[in-house]
N, C-alpha and C positions, 0 to 999 in steps of 0.2 A: 813101792807105795808106802814103805815104812816112814820115810822122811818127807816133809813138805818142801824141803829146800830145792829139789829139782823143779818142782812146779812153780815155786815162787821166783826162782831164777829165770825161768822161761818167761814168766809174766812180767818180770822187771825189764827184761830185754825187750819185750813187746812194747812196754810203755816208753822206753828210751827210743825205740824205733819210731813210735808215733811222734815223739818230740823232735828227734834229730833227722829223721828221714826227709821231711819236707825241706829242711835247711840244706841237706846234701843234694837234693834234686833241684834246688832253686835255680841254679845256673846251667842245668843239664836239660837236654831234650827228653820228652816223655818216651818211654819204651812202648812199642807196639806189641802187645801180648795176646793177640786174638787166639792163635792156635793153643797157646798155653792155657788161656782162660777156658776154652772149650774143653780141653782135656781135664783140667782141674775141676770144673763145675760138674761135669758128668761123672767124674771119679767120685765126687762127694755124693752124687745121687746114688751110686752103687754102694758106697760105704754106709750111708744112712739107711738104705733099703735093707742091707744085710743086718744092721743093728735092729731095725724094726722087726724083721722076720724072726731073728733069734729070740727076741724078747716076747713076741706074740706067740710063737709056736711053743717055746719052752714053758712060758707061764700057763698056757692052756693045758699042756701035757702034765704039768705039776699041779693043776687044779687051783691056781692062784685066784684069790678074791679081789675084785676091783673096789671093794668097800673097805676091807681091812686085811692086810697081809703082813705077818711078822717075818722077820729075817730068819732064814734057815742056813746055818753055817755047816751043814753036813756035806759029805762028798757025793751026794746024789747027782747023777749025770745032768739032770735038768737044772739043778741049782748051780752047778759049775758053768753050764752054758749061759745062764742068766748073768752070773758074775762076770764072765768073760765078755758078754755083750755090753754090760755096763762099763767095763774097762775100755772097750773100743769106743763107747760113747764119749767117755772122758778124753780119750786120745783125739777123737774127731774135733773136740772143742779147741784143742791145741792146734790142730791143722788149720782150723778156721782163722787163726791169726793171719794166715796168708791172704785173706780177703783184704786186710788193711795194707799189707805189703804191696799187693798189686795196685791198690789205689795210689800209694806213694810213688811207685815206679812209673805209673802212667800220669802222674801229676794231677790226680783227681782229688785234691786236698779238701774240697768242699764236701766230699762224701764222708770224710772222717769226722763225723759229728760226735757229740758227747754220748748220745744213745748208742752209736756204733761201737765206740771204745768201751763204754760201760758194759754193754752186752757181751762182747767178746772176752774182756778181761775177767769179769765176774764168773761167767759160765765155766771157763776152764779152771780158774782158781778154786772156786767153791765146790766144783764136782770132785776135786781131790778129797774133800771131807766126806762126800757121799761114798766114794769108793773105799775110803779108809775104814769107815765105821758101819756103813749099811749097804753093802754090795748085794742088794736083793730086797725082798719084802716090798714095802710100799714104794721104794725108789724106782721099781720097774715101770710104774704107771706113767710118771712124767717123762722119763727117757723114751718110752715107747711112743707116746704121743708126739713129743718134740722131734724125734727122728723121722716120723712119718711126715710131719710138716716140712722138715728140711729136705725130704725127697722132692716135694712139690716146689719148694723155694729154689733149690739148686737146679731143678729142671728149667725153671724160668730163667735163671741166670745163664744156664748153658745155651738155651735157645737164643737168648738176647745176644750172647757173645758170637753166635754164628753169623750175624750180620743183618743188614736191612731187609733182606728177603723174608725174614721171619717176623717182621714187624706186625703184620696183620694177625699173627697168632698170639700176640702178647697183650691183648686187651684186658686181661684178667689180673693185672698187677695189683690194683687196689684191694682185691680180695685176699691177697697174701697177708696184708696188714690186718684185715678183718679176721682172718683165720688165726693169726697170732694172738689177737685180742681175745678171741673165743677161748683159745688155749689157756690163757692166764686166768680167765674167769672159771673155767672148768677146774684148773689146778687149785684155786682157792676153795671152790665148793667141795671138791674131793677131799682136800686136807682138813677143812672145817668139819666135814662129816666124820672123819677119822677121830678128830679130837672129841666130838660130841659123843660118840659111842665108846670112847675111852679105849681106842685101839692100842694094843701093847707095842707101840713103836715110839722111838725117842721123841718126847714132846718138844724138846728144844728144836729139833729139826722140823717138826710140823709148823711151829710158829715162825721159824726162819723162812720156810718155803712160802708161807702166806705173805710175810713182809716183802720178800723178794718179788713175788708175783704182783703185789700192789705197786711196787716201783715201776715195773714194766707196763702196767696198765696206764699209769700216769704218763710215762714217756712215749709209749706207742700211741696212746690216745691223743696226746698233744701233737705228735707227728701226723696222725690221720686228720685231725682238725685243720692243721696248718696247710696240709697238702691238698685235701679234697673238699673242705668245707669253707675255709677262709677265702673271701674274695681276693683274687690275685691283683697285685698292684702292677701298673704299667712298667714296661721295660725301660730301664735307665742305663744308658751307656752300655747296652748289650748285656746287662745283668738284671736278674729278677730280684726285687727287693725282699720278697718273703719266700724264696725257695726253701724247701725243707728236705732233710735227708734222714733216713732211718735204716739201720742194718744194711747199709750199702746200696739202698735204692733211693733215688732222688725223684722229685716231682716238680720240675720247674715249669715255667710258662710255656704255652703252646703245646703242652702234653706230649713231649718227645718220649720215644722209647729209650730205656736205659739198658746198656749192656754191662751189667755188673759194675756200674759206675760210669759207663761210657754213654754220653748223651747223644741222641740223634734227632735231627730236625729235617723234615722233608726227605727222609730216606737216606740221609748222609750222616755218617758218624763223625763227630767232632774229633779232630786230631788225626784223621786218616786221609 
């Protein structure tokens, strides 16, 4: 974690993959990755649950405050567990680059929206800063909340990847976006309170977190409006004029279920 170059190198390769991947797949048949997607998504459920558990139990045992918590750089066993959990959280954001790789291999290029790429690229890249300078303290709150939400999110993706027989259990997709929007508002409120009470935590990071959360509110809010509120335009040549995507989840016309980017209509998966 001493140098940012490994992180920047991985993120640069990711952006090159986003750019060159669709070109490489243009003349190739899409890969069928159902089994791999099931394993990957439920694996991410387990990883995020582990991170949430470690942060929740260790912060409680250490007596962490949800209002203001400074960074403790001691070798206390719980502080070490919190730092390790935050490191795994950072690693998980790098693993999530595979979300985009799977879209490319399955030729679901419409899923690779600006929001999708921005979310994945910035989370992994910026969390290196968090791990480098503040592997503990206030940083535990956002990672704990986000890892819990990702348990739910990847559970949805995993069930969707299992096939059409799980379609009736996936009615709650829109609430994932609502949950994410709530997360960003809570993050802003929590951080603003820390600034107001002059919590001894790096102010530049507080303001950076607020700005970052605001960008997500605009992007996810726009996605939610376009997907669930904006009147749908009629189908033209088999395509929806105003379909929207966010974080790998699409919401096209006729309300199909999406399997981590795989659209289904009338119980049949496109491309299968």
